[in-house]
C-alpha positions as CSV (number, residue, x, y, z in Angstrom):
1,M,0.0,0.0,0.0
2,I,1.2,3.7,-0.7
3,A,2.1,6.3,1.9
4,G,-0.5,8.9,3.3
5,L,-2.6,11.1,1.1
6,A,-2.0,14.8,0.9
7,R,-5.0,17.2,0.5
8,P,-5.9,17.9,-3.1
9,A,-3.8,20.6,-4.6
10,P,-5.6,24.0,-4.5
11,W,-4.8,24.5,-8.2
12,L,-6.9,21.5,-9.0
13,A,-10.1,23.1,-8.0
14,A,-9.2,26.2,-10.0
15,V,-8.4,24.3,-13.1
16,T,-11.5,22.0,-12.8
17,C,-13.6,25.1,-12.4
18,L,-12.2,26.6,-15.6
19,L,-13.1,23.3,-17.5
20,L,-16.8,23.7,-16.5
21,T,-19.1,25.8,-18.5
22,A,-20.6,27.2,-15.2
23,C,-17.3,29.1,-14.6
24,D,-17.3,30.8,-18.1
25,A,-18.0,34.4,-17.3
26,A,-18.7,35.1,-20.9
27,K,-21.8,33.1,-20.9
28,P,-25.1,34.9,-20.2
29,A,-26.9,34.0,-17.1
30,A,-29.4,31.1,-17.5
31,A,-32.7,30.9,-15.8
32,P,-32.5,29.0,-12.5
33,A,-33.0,25.3,-13.1
34,A,-34.0,22.6,-10.7
35,A,-31.1,21.3,-8.8
36,P,-30.0,17.9,-10.1
37,A,-30.0,14.9,-7.8
38,P,-26.7,14.7,-6.0
39,T,-24.3,12.2,-7.5
40,R,-22.4,9.8,-5.2
41,P,-18.6,10.6,-5.2
42,S,-16.6,8.1,-7.2
43,Y,-13.1,7.1,-7.9
44,A,-13.7,7.4,-11.6
45,A,-15.0,11.0,-11.3
46,E,-12.0,12.1,-9.1
47,L,-9.6,10.6,-11.6
48,R,-11.3,12.4,-14.4
49,K,-10.9,15.7,-12.6
50,L,-7.2,15.0,-12.0
51,D,-6.6,13.9,-15.6
52,A,-8.3,17.0,-16.9
53,A,-6.3,19.3,-14.7
54,I,-3.0,17.4,-15.7
55,A,-3.9,17.7,-19.4
56,E,-3.9,21.5,-19.1
57,G,-0.4,21.4,-17.4
58,P,1.9,21.4,-20.5
59,S,0.1,24.4,-22.1
60,L,0.2,26.4,-18.9
61,I,4.0,25.6,-18.5
62,A,4.5,26.6,-22.2
63,K,2.7,29.9,-21.6
64,R,4.7,30.7,-18.4
65,P,8.0,28.9,-18.8
66,D,9.7,31.0,-16.1
67,D,7.0,30.5,-13.5
68,A,8.4,27.8,-11.2
69,L,5.1,27.6,-9.3
70,V,3.3,26.4,-12.3
71,R,5.6,23.4,-12.6
72,L,5.3,22.8,-8.9
73,E,1.5,22.7,-9.1
74,V,1.6,20.3,-12.1
75,A,4.0,18.1,-10.2
76,A,1.7,18.2,-7.2
77,L,-1.2,16.9,-9.4
78,H,1.0,14.1,-10.6
79,L,1.7,13.2,-6.9
80,E,-1.9,13.4,-6.2
81,R,-2.8,11.1,-9.1
82,A,-0.1,8.6,-8.0
83,R,-1.5,8.4,-4.5
84,L,-5.1,7.9,-5.9
85,T,-4.1,5.3,-8.6
86,G,-0.9,3.7,-7.2
87,A,0.7,4.3,-10.6
88,Y,4.5,4.6,-10.2
89,E,4.7,6.4,-13.6
90,D,3.2,9.6,-12.0
91,Y,5.9,9.7,-9.4
92,G,8.5,9.6,-12.3
93,R,6.6,12.5,-14.1
94,A,6.5,14.6,-10.9
95,E,10.2,14.0,-10.4
96,A,10.9,15.1,-14.0
97,L,9.0,18.3,-13.5
98,L,10.9,19.1,-10.3
99,A,14.2,18.3,-12.0
100,A,13.4,20.8,-14.7
101,L,13.0,23.7,-12.4
102,P,15.4,26.6,-13.1
103,D,18.4,26.8,-10.9
104,A,17.1,30.1,-9.3
105,A,13.9,28.3,-8.2
106,R,15.5,25.3,-6.6
107,T,15.9,26.9,-3.2
108,L,12.3,28.3,-3.0
109,P,10.7,26.8,0.1
110,A,7.9,25.4,-2.0
111,A,10.4,23.6,-4.3
112,C,12.4,22.2,-1.3
113,M,9.3,20.9,0.3
114,A,8.0,19.3,-2.9
115,R,11.3,17.4,-3.5
116,A,11.5,16.4,0.1
117,K,7.9,15.0,0.1
118,L,8.5,13.2,-3.1
119,H,11.7,11.6,-1.7
120,Y,9.8,10.7,1.5
121,T,6.9,9.2,-0.3
122,L,9.5,7.0,-2.4
123,H,11.2,6.0,0.9
124,R,14.4,8.0,0.2
125,L,14.7,9.4,3.7
126,S,18.3,10.6,3.5
127,R,17.5,12.5,0.2
128,A,14.3,14.0,1.8
129,M,16.4,15.3,4.7
130,A,19.0,16.7,2.2
131,A,16.2,18.5,0.3
132,L,14.9,20.1,3.5
133,A,18.5,21.2,4.4
134,Q,18.8,23.1,1.0
135,C,16.2,25.5,2.3
136,P,17.5,26.7,5.8
137,S,14.9,29.5,5.8
138,L,12.0,27.1,5.6
139,P,9.6,27.7,8.4
140,D,9.4,25.0,11.1
141,D,5.8,24.8,10.8
142,Q,6.0,23.7,7.2
143,S,8.8,21.1,7.7
144,A,8.2,19.9,11.3
145,G,5.6,17.2,10.3
146,L,7.8,15.8,7.5
147,R,10.8,15.8,9.8
148,A,8.8,13.8,12.3
149,D,7.6,11.4,9.7
150,I,11.3,10.8,8.8
151,A,12.2,10.3,12.4
152,M,9.4,7.7,12.8
153,Q,10.5,5.8,9.7
154,S,14.0,5.9,11.1
155,G,13.0,4.3,14.4
156,R,13.4,7.5,16.4
157,Y,10.0,7.2,18.0
158,A,10.4,9.5,21.0
159,E,11.6,12.3,18.8
160,A,8.7,11.7,16.4
161,E,6.1,11.6,19.0
162,A,7.4,14.9,20.6
163,A,7.1,16.6,17.3
164,Y,3.7,15.2,16.5
165,R,2.3,16.2,19.9
166,A,3.6,19.7,19.4
167,L,1.8,20.0,16.2
168,V,-1.4,18.6,17.4
169,N,-1.3,20.9,20.4
170,G,-0.3,23.9,18.2
171,I,-1.7,24.0,14.7
172,G,-3.8,20.9,15.3
173,L,-4.7,20.1,11.6
174,S,-6.5,16.8,10.8
175,P,-3.5,15.2,9.1
176,Q,-1.3,15.8,12.2
177,Y,-3.8,13.9,14.2
178,V,-3.4,11.0,11.8
179,Q,0.4,11.2,12.1
180,L,0.3,10.9,15.8
181,A,-2.3,8.1,15.5
182,H,-0.1,6.1,13.3
183,L,2.8,6.4,15.8
184,R,0.7,5.6,18.8
185,G,-0.9,2.6,17.1
186,R,2.5,1.1,16.5
187,T,4.0,1.9,19.8
188,G,1.6,0.3,22.2
189,A,-1.4,2.6,22.5
190,P,-4.0,1.5,19.8
191,G,-6.9,2.9,21.9
192,E,-5.3,6.4,21.9
193,A,-4.6,5.9,18.2
194,A,-8.4,5.1,17.6
195,A,-9.4,8.3,19.5
196,L,-6.9,10.4,17.5
197,L,-8.3,9.1,14.2
198,E,-11.8,9.9,15.2
199,A,-10.7,13.4,16.2
200,A,-8.9,13.7,12.8
201,E,-12.2,13.0,11.0
202,R,-14.1,15.5,13.1
203,R,-11.5,18.2,12.4
204,Y,-11.6,17.7,8.6
205,H,-13.9,20.3,7.1
206,G,-12.8,20.0,3.5
207,G,-14.7,18.7,0.6
208,S,-12.3,16.1,-0.9
209,P,-14.1,12.7,-1.2
210,T,-10.7,11.1,-1.4
211,M,-9.7,12.6,1.9
212,K,-12.9,11.5,3.6
213,A,-12.6,8.0,2.3
214,W,-8.9,7.8,3.4
215,L,-9.6,9.0,6.9
216,K,-12.2,6.1,7.3
217,L,-9.7,3.7,5.7
218,Q,-7.1,4.6,8.4
219,R,-9.6,3.7,11.1
220,G,-10.2,0.4,9.4
221,L,-6.6,-0.4,9.1
222,L,-6.2,0.2,12.9
223,A,-9.1,-2.0,13.6
224,L,-7.6,-4.7,11.4
225,D,-4.2,-4.5,13.3
226,R,-6.2,-5.2,16.5
227,G,-8.0,-8.2,14.9
228,R,-11.3,-6.5,15.0
229,L,-12.6,-7.7,11.5
230,D,-16.3,-6.5,12.0
231,E,-15.1,-3.0,12.8
232,A,-12.5,-2.9,10.1
233,L,-15.0,-4.1,7.4
234,A,-17.6,-1.6,8.7
235,M,-15.1,1.3,8.3
236,Y,-13.9,0.1,4.9
237,R,-17.6,0.1,3.7
238,L,-18.0,3.6,5.0
239,A,-14.9,4.6,3.1
240,S,-16.5,3.1,0.0
241,D,-19.6,5.1,0.6
242,E,-17.4,8.3,0.6
243,L,-15.6,7.4,-2.7
244,T,-17.1,4.4,-4.4
245,G,-15.0,2.3,-6.8
246,W,-11.6,3.2,-5.1
247,W,-9.4,0.2,-5.6
248,L,-7.5,0.9,-2.4
249,V,-10.7,0.5,-0.3
250,D,-12.0,-2.5,-2.4
251,E,-8.8,-4.5,-1.8
252,H,-9.0,-3.9,1.9
253,I,-12.5,-5.2,1.9
254,A,-11.3,-8.3,0.2
255,E,-8.6,-8.8,2.7
256,V,-11.0,-8.9,5.5
257,L,-13.4,-11.2,3.7
258,A,-10.5,-13.6,3.1
259,L,-9.6,-13.5,6.8
260,E,-13.4,-14.2,7.6
261,G,-13.3,-17.3,5.4
262,R,-15.5,-15.7,2.7
263,T,-13.0,-16.7,0.0
264,E,-15.2,-16.6,-3.0
265,D,-16.3,-13.1,-2.2
266,A,-12.7,-12.0,-1.6
267,R,-11.7,-13.7,-4.8
268,R,-14.3,-12.0,-6.8
269,I,-13.2,-8.6,-5.5
270,Y,-9.5,-9.2,-6.0
271,K,-10.1,-10.4,-9.6
272,D,-11.8,-7.0,-10.3
273,V,-9.1,-5.1,-8.6
274,V,-6.5,-6.9,-10.7
275,E,-8.4,-6.1,-13.9
276,R,-8.5,-2.5,-12.9
277,T,-5.1,-2.0,-11.7
278,G,-2.8,-4.8,-12.8
279,A,-1.0,-4.3,-9.5
280,P,1.3,-7.2,-8.5
281,E,0.3,-7.1,-4.9
282,F,-3.2,-8.2,-5.8
283,L,-2.0,-10.7,-8.3
284,D,-0.2,-12.3,-5.3
285,A,-3.2,-11.9,-3.1
286,L,-5.4,-13.7,-5.7
287,A,-2.7,-16.4,-6.1
288,D,-2.9,-17.1,-2.4
289,L,-6.6,-17.6,-2.7
290,E,-6.3,-19.9,-5.6
291,A,-3.5,-21.9,-3.9
292,Q,-5.8,-22.3,-0.9
293,A,-8.5,-23.6,-3.1
294,G,-6.2,-26.2,-4.5
295,R,-5.9,-24.5,-7.9
296,D,-2.1,-24.5,-8.0
297,A,-1.7,-23.9,-11.6
298,E,-3.7,-20.8,-11.5
299,A,-1.8,-19.6,-8.4
300,R,1.6,-20.1,-10.2
301,A,0.4,-18.3,-13.3
302,L,-0.7,-15.2,-11.2
303,A,2.6,-15.1,-9.3
304,A,4.4,-15.4,-12.6
305,R,2.5,-12.3,-13.9
306,A,3.5,-10.4,-10.8
307,R,7.2,-11.1,-10.8
308,P,8.1,-8.9,-13.9
309,I,6.1,-6.0,-12.6
310,Y,7.9,-6.1,-9.3
311,E,11.2,-6.3,-11.2
312,Q,10.3,-3.3,-13.3
313,R,9.4,-1.2,-10.3
314,L,12.6,-2.3,-8.4
315,A,14.6,-1.0,-11.4
316,G,12.9,2.3,-11.6
317,F,12.1,3.0,-7.9
318,P,14.2,0.6,-5.8
319,E,13.7,2.2,-2.4
320,A,9.9,2.5,-2.8
321,A,9.4,-0.9,-4.4
322,A,11.5,-3.0,-2.0
323,G,9.1,-3.2,0.9
324,H,6.1,-4.0,-1.5
325,A,8.1,-6.6,-3.4
326,L,9.3,-8.4,-0.4
327,G,6.1,-10.4,0.2
328,H,6.3,-11.8,-3.4
329,F,9.9,-12.9,-3.1
330,M,9.4,-14.4,0.4
331,R,6.7,-16.8,-1.1
332,D,9.4,-19.3,-2.3
333,A,12.4,-20.5,-0.5
334,A,14.3,-20.4,-3.8
335,D,14.1,-16.7,-3.6
336,A,15.4,-16.5,0.0
337,K,18.7,-14.9,-1.1
338,L,16.9,-12.2,-3.1
339,A,14.4,-11.6,-0.5
340,L,17.2,-11.0,2.1
341,A,18.9,-8.6,-0.1
342,L,15.7,-6.6,-0.7
343,A,15.0,-6.7,3.0
344,Q,18.4,-5.4,3.9
345,R,18.0,-2.6,1.2
346,N,14.6,-1.7,2.6
347,H,16.0,-1.6,6.2
348,A,19.0,0.6,5.1
349,A,16.6,3.0,3.5
350,R,14.2,3.4,6.4
351,P,15.4,1.5,9.5
352,G,12.1,1.7,11.4
353,G,9.9,-1.0,12.9
354,E,8.1,-2.1,9.6
355,A,11.4,-2.7,7.9
356,V,12.8,-4.4,10.9
357,V,10.0,-6.9,11.0
358,E,10.5,-7.6,7.3
359,L,14.1,-8.1,7.6
360,A,13.6,-10.6,10.5
361,K,11.2,-12.5,8.3
362,A,13.8,-12.6,5.6
363,W,16.4,-13.9,8.0
364,L,13.9,-16.7,9.0
365,L,13.3,-17.6,5.4
366,A,17.1,-17.8,4.9
367,G,17.3,-20.2,7.8
368,Q,19.1,-17.8,10.2
369,P,16.7,-17.3,13.1
370,R,19.6,-16.3,15.4
371,K,19.9,-13.1,13.5
372,A,16.4,-12.3,13.6
373,V,15.9,-12.7,17.4
374,P,18.3,-9.8,18.5
375,L,17.0,-7.6,15.6
376,L,13.4,-7.8,16.9
377,Q,14.3,-7.6,20.5
378,A,16.2,-4.4,19.9
379,E,13.3,-2.8,18.0
380,L,10.7,-3.8,20.7
381,A,13.0,-2.3,23.4
382,R,13.2,0.9,21.3
383,G,9.4,1.2,21.5
384,W,8.0,-0.6,18.5
385,D,5.1,-2.6,19.8
386,T,2.9,-4.4,17.3
387,A,1.2,-7.8,17.3
388,E,3.2,-8.8,14.2
389,A,6.6,-8.0,15.7
390,W,5.8,-10.1,18.8
391,W,4.5,-12.9,16.8
392,V,7.5,-13.0,14.5
393,L,9.8,-12.8,17.5
394,G,7.9,-15.9,19.0
395,E,8.6,-17.7,15.7
396,A,12.2,-16.7,15.6
397,L,12.8,-17.8,19.2
398,E,11.3,-21.2,18.5
399,R,13.4,-21.7,15.4
400,A,16.5,-20.4,17.2
401,G,16.1,-23.2,19.8
402,Q,14.7,-21.0,22.5
403,R,11.4,-22.7,22.7
404,E,10.8,-21.9,26.3
405,R,10.8,-18.2,25.6
406,S,8.5,-18.4,22.4
407,P,5.1,-18.7,24.2
408,A,5.6,-15.5,26.0
409,A,6.2,-13.5,22.9
410,R,3.3,-15.2,21.2
411,A,1.1,-14.4,24.1
412,K,2.0,-10.7,23.8
413,A,1.0,-10.9,20.2
414,L,-2.3,-12.4,21.0
415,Q,-3.0,-9.7,23.7
416,R,-2.6,-7.1,20.9
417,N,-4.4,-9.1,18.2
418,P,-6.3,-12.3,19.0
419,R,-6.0,-13.3,15.3
420,S,-2.2,-13.1,15.2
421,A,-1.8,-16.8,14.4
422,Q,-4.0,-16.5,11.4
423,M,-2.7,-13.1,10.1
424,Y,1.0,-13.4,10.8
425,A,1.7,-17.0,10.3
426,L,5.0,-17.8,8.5
427,A,5.8,-20.6,6.2
428,P,7.4,-23.6,7.9
429,P,11.2,-23.8,7.9
430,Q,12.7,-25.4,4.7
431,G,14.9,-28.4,4.6
């Protein structure tokens, strides 16, 4: 899944308005007409708006070639489209626009923030920090949230929490509540995280259907991490009501249905999502369901379709793609060496809890549980506190010959998520 959504660029509303006949001041006023029935916000409609705005970009840049802000706005639209669609190509287009900025514009605060946010989204934490450093005059209130995000992804949880709390208690914008909620949900306080996400929803007064759906999606994700499938599914369906047809919501609904044993319903949704997106993650998810149903040939064919897509993404966006590709290359013991290399690269780029757990799983696949145990123990001691981390530690302890210590770790996982055994089970050791 892709990193958090930003609010839609303000320029998008202006460009969209210009595309509508109602905004044409040259038209004579028409007689009032009956208000049309309200239409339900949809993913397709939001994508059309973005595509229409992006289509205007080249002509606007051509008309104002020396205006750096125009390029920045077009780049922001591509980033918004990437977050909506999951298409890596838009990240590349945004990066190209930022690279084409005139030298004199590169140190503008808006340009530094745009580069920093792009690098952060693509998991290039060191480059994000370097971009922020290029603008020493950048106001703290603009960069503090991103610096805290980088601290969290780097495993500096106390530093990140202090910054998030200062923002919540200062400016107090909805996204800042979400940032703090993400941290607290992963550092042992899921109840506080749930309250923060509810507060984030109440504090959002914008009109973006995407943002409204995303906020409900975050609440569903937290419920899923706690093993509360009914709650997660309810929140996902509410998210779908806010923005119908969004593949990101649909695939999470399929995930819960699969966990509930409603495999045919989940299979139907995953097939639809695959047809709409072609994303390798969902090819793998569908392959898992086919394998569970005994359709091994279909499962192998789906996994084979996913592999070259991952390889292409890894070639173009290695830091961003590594974490997403890991699950695919951990499916087969024959890929253990490659999976370990990817996990190490992912951990080097963003050495926080998520990457630590993935690296530990890669060590287990490689048959080296004694390297996984201290890695997980150190991260848990640093403050990371998720059911998955505790469950993987229990598995690592057992495989490392410390079976007497494994039940305690698994018990901690089950306290945090009673479905840990189902959700975080690892393949049995090979050999």
